[in-house]
Steps between C-alpha positions, in 0.01 A plus 500: 500500500152507656222276378303818413783590256575152379138387413455742212831395358414134533161537348619690196806265471720811521758336729737209477416292812714224659389263759805396697335233728595137446358345189244297695345814661478658158335189357251515781402854432645828382418841385366496141769608269780413733804298377646234729870580594572311815816585689630147447494572124642848513844409345357259242242760361699800541605550145150472355337705785756782450384525129148526630577767745702695247210492249248599789730790598533617128113497476485695823312202682576474859657167639321377802594193722313341778548223740246337740478777763690762703712248674633323176855597430504355151392823321754702685782267405402502140434865479850553649677288250298668216590853627863391508465423123351850445131418481234717668196323642219520761354272755137431553445588866390202705534274191257228397347511853392850436350405168312212657373712794354739251310206352638577149496226240773243481614255235 
């Protein structure tokens, strides 16, 4: 998903957003409204996250995940696992780096 498409969803809180970078990276700065779900915690958080994803899907809210940048493999790995479980989701193209480059606010 392009930043142009993602930004209005993020601003209106119309998407469920997961930051899949390591927890320290999330704590140092993240897209406002994003929830931390590092790859290292995927299995431990899966049950609760699946409930969130199902609720978002029922409410027709897109699920968007992002990693640090285009070279980060974590979002692909998590997206693949979620797709195998039947979930539909999108990636923020360029991840957090794209957000920062656009000089958008961070938490």
